[in-house]
N, C-alpha and C positions, 0 to 999 in steps of 0.2 A: 504493500500500500504506500509506504513512504517513498519507494523508488518510483512508483507511478506518479505520485504527487510532484516529486522533484522534476521529472521529465515534463509533466504537464505544465507546471508553472514556469519552467525554463522556456517552454514554447511561447507562453504568453508574454514573457519579458523580452523576447527577441523582436526587433522592429524591422528586420529585413526579409521577412517571408515573401513580401510582394515581389522581390527580385528573383526568388527561386520559382515562385508560381506567378510568372509574369502575366498570364492570361486573366488573373483575378483583378488586375488594375484596369480601370475604364473611366471614361468621363463621369459616369454616374457613381463610381465606387472609388473613393480616394485611397490614399496610402493606408490610413487606419482601417478603413473598410476592407481593403485587400488583405491586410495582415490577419484580420479576424476571419475572413473567408478562407484564407490559407490554413489557419488553425483548424477550421471545421473540416477541410479536406484531409488534413492529417488525422483528425479524429476518425473519420470514415474509414481511412486506410487501416488504422490500427484495430478498429472494431471488427472490420472484415477479417483481418488476419487472425485475431484472437478467437473470433467465432469459428472460423474454419478449423483452427487447432483444437478447440474444445470438442467440436463435432467428430473430428477424426480420432481424437485420443480416447473419448468416452465410448466404450463398447457396450451399447445398450441391447438388451434382449427384447425382441418384439413381443407384444402381448399375444398370447395364444387365442384361438377362437373361443375356447371355453371361458377364458378370463374376460374376454370382451363381452360375451353374453352375460356373464355375472355382473359386469360393470353396468351394462344396460339395464339389468334387472334392478340394480340398486339405485338407479338414477331417480326413480320416483320418490325415494326416501331421502334425497339429498337435502331438501328443505328442512326436514326435521333434524338431520345430522348437523346442519349449520346452526340451527337453533340450540341444539344440545351443546355444541361447542361454545357458543356465546354464554350460555348459562354456566358451563364448566369454567370458562375464563373468569367471569365475574364472581362465581361461587368460590373461587380460591381465595378471595380477599379475606374471608372470615378466618382462614387458617394462618394468615400471615402474623408473624411475631413482631414485636416492636423493632428489632434491628432491621427487618425487611422493610417496614414502613419508613424507617430513617434513611435507608439506602435509596428508596424510591424518591423521597423528598429531596435528598441531596442531589440526586440525578436530575430532577426537574429544575431545581435552582441552578445547577451547573449549566444546563442547556439554555436557561433563560439568559445566563451570562454569555454563552458562546454565540447564540444566533445573531445578535446585533453585529458582532464582529464578522461572522461569516457572510452576512448580507451586505455589509457596508465597508469592508476592509479596503478594497482597491478604490472605491468611490471616495472614502475618507482621504486616501493618499492623493487622489486626483483633484478633489475640490478644495480640501482644507489645508493641505500641505503645499500643493503646487498652484493653488488658486485658479484652477481651470474651470471651464464651462462644460458640463456633460453633453451639451448639444453641439459641441464643436470646439476646435482650437487645439493647438499642439501641447499646451501645458497639461490639460487633462489627460491626453493620451500618454504623455511622458510619465505622469503620476501613476496611471494605471499600470504601465509597464514596470515602474519601480516597485509598486505594490506586489506585482507578480514575482519580482525578484525576492522581495522580503518573504513572501509565502513559500518560495522555493527553499530559502534558508530555514524557514520554519519547518519544512518537511525534513530537512537534513537533521535538525535537532530532534524531531519526532522519531526518526529512525534510530539515532544513537540512544535516545532514552529507552526505546523499546528493548534494546540489547541489555540495558542495565535494570530493567523493570523488576525482574525476579529478585535480584540482590537487594534492591531498595526495599521491596515489600517484605522480604524475609527479615531484614535488619530492623526496620522501623514499624512494620505493620501496614497493611494495605490502606486502612482507614486514615492513618496518620499521613501517609504519603499523598493520598487523595486530597486531604484537607490542606496540606502545605501547598500543593500544586494549585488549588483553587485560590488560595491567598495570593500566590504569585500572579495568577491571572488577574485578580482584582487590582493589584499594584500596577500591573502593566496597563490596564484600562484607565486607571487614574492618571498614569503617566501620559497616556494618549490625550487625555483632556488637558494636561499641562502643555503638551506640545501644540495642541490646537490653539490654546490661549496665546502662546508665544507667537505662533504663526499669524494669528489674526491681528496682533498688534504690531506686526512688522510692516514695513512699507513696500515689500516686493509684490504682494498679492495682486494679481491681475496685470502686472507689468513685467517682472523679470522672473527668472528661475529661482527657486527657494535656496537659501543658504545651505552650504554643504552640511553644516552641523545639524540643522533641523532634519534634513533627509536621513543622515546617518542615525540620528536618534529614533526616527520612525522605523527604519529598517531593523534596528537592534530590537525594538519592542516586538515587531513581527517575529523576529527570530526566537526571542526568549519564549514567546507563547507556544512554541513547539513542544516545550516540556510539559506544561499542563494539558495540552491537547493529546499527547501520547497517553497520559494517565487516564484521561476521560475516555479514550477509545478502548481501554482494556480493564482497568480496575473495577468499575461498576459491574461489568458482566461477571467477572470472577467472584465478586462478593455476593451478588444476588444468587448466583448458581450454588455457591457454598451453603448459604443459609436456607435456600428453598429445598436443596437436596436432603437436608436433615429433617424436613417436614414430610418427606415422602411424595412430594409433588413432582410432576414431570418437568424436565429441563425446557421443553418447548413452551410450556405455559409460562415459565419464569422469564424466558426471553420475550414472550409476547407482552407480559405485564411491564417489563422494563422498557420496552419500546413505547408503550403508552406514556410512560413518564418522560419520554423524549419528544414524541410527536405533538403531544398536547402543548408543551411550552413553545414548540416551533409554530404552531398555529396561532397562539396568543401573540408571540413576538411579530410574526408576519403581518397580522391584522392590526396590531396596535402601535408598532414602532413608527410608522409613517405619521399618523395623527398625533402621536406623542411628540415627535420632533417638530411638527408644525405649531404646536402649542407654544413652543419656545423660539419661534422664528425660523425654523428650518435648521439644517445642519445635522450632523450625526452625534454631536456631543450629548444630547439628552438620552439617547438610546444607550450610549456607552456608559453614562452615569448609572443607569438602571442595571446594566450588565456588571459594573464594578460592585454595586451593592449586593446583587444576587450572588456573585462569586464569593464575596467576603463572607456573607451569611452561611452559604453552603460549606465553605472551608471550615468555619468555626464549628458548625454542627458535625462535620465529618471527624474533626479532631476530638471533640468532646463526647460525642454520643455513639459513634460506631465502635464496637468492641475491638480492642487491640488483638491482633493475631500474629504479631511478629515472632519469628523463630520457629514457626510451625513448618514441618516438612510437607511440601505439596504432595497431594495424592495423585498417583499416576494410574490412568486407566488404559487398558488395551482394547 
């Protein structure tokens, strides 16, 4: 995943794709448009290659005629099966212990912190650091490319952290590591607000390129956020699986419930971040302020409330 992110963000940070795919440049499609179109062509090529490899590598056994007939016979009861599954999913809530509810709550708050950054990271760099106009202009495009470079470095840190994850969780405990990473995330979001304030009070916005120091500070913040992002992608799943396994519930249900704690905050942030920003005159700072608060609260809850499990030998299943 980290390798794919690095290559993808590196593609977005390169500004010369229109020279390689010269046919994408036209009077109706400028350089920025041609670079984006070229990136889409690269996406199509890689998706086609990986799809072909997946189909050729996976040796699937065709369904026999008897199995097909059995499947057709059971189609009539599919509605009741889906209803039973939904009741089973929501029925598991009554079996959850307090640590499980704490993990789900921390997960929801964590993603309330992450989604404003995921939605507005390159836009923040293009508008509030480079002072560009999203509807056109070289400054915004340069800011978006610099943001993609920062996200590429973010993915490098994510990959390195993934290699050290097991050692960190064994030594300090998964809940403690998760909490510290969320506090680091909150500090980075607060630092982004400080950088935004410094940039807004500078005299270059809308005229010249931003000072090197401001750009470096923004890229460093993007890079550091790779550490908490790596923790978010792995530790919550391990914790909820461990606690739900002891209850005798299925792992599939546990993943489904955890995904609910992720997608519900995503819906809330997607619907509310725009109007929330408009209440304060536009810009991304209000959403980042909420993200910093959510990350800080989730970090404190994770440190204080999730049971420590450091020093435990991980269980291996074959």
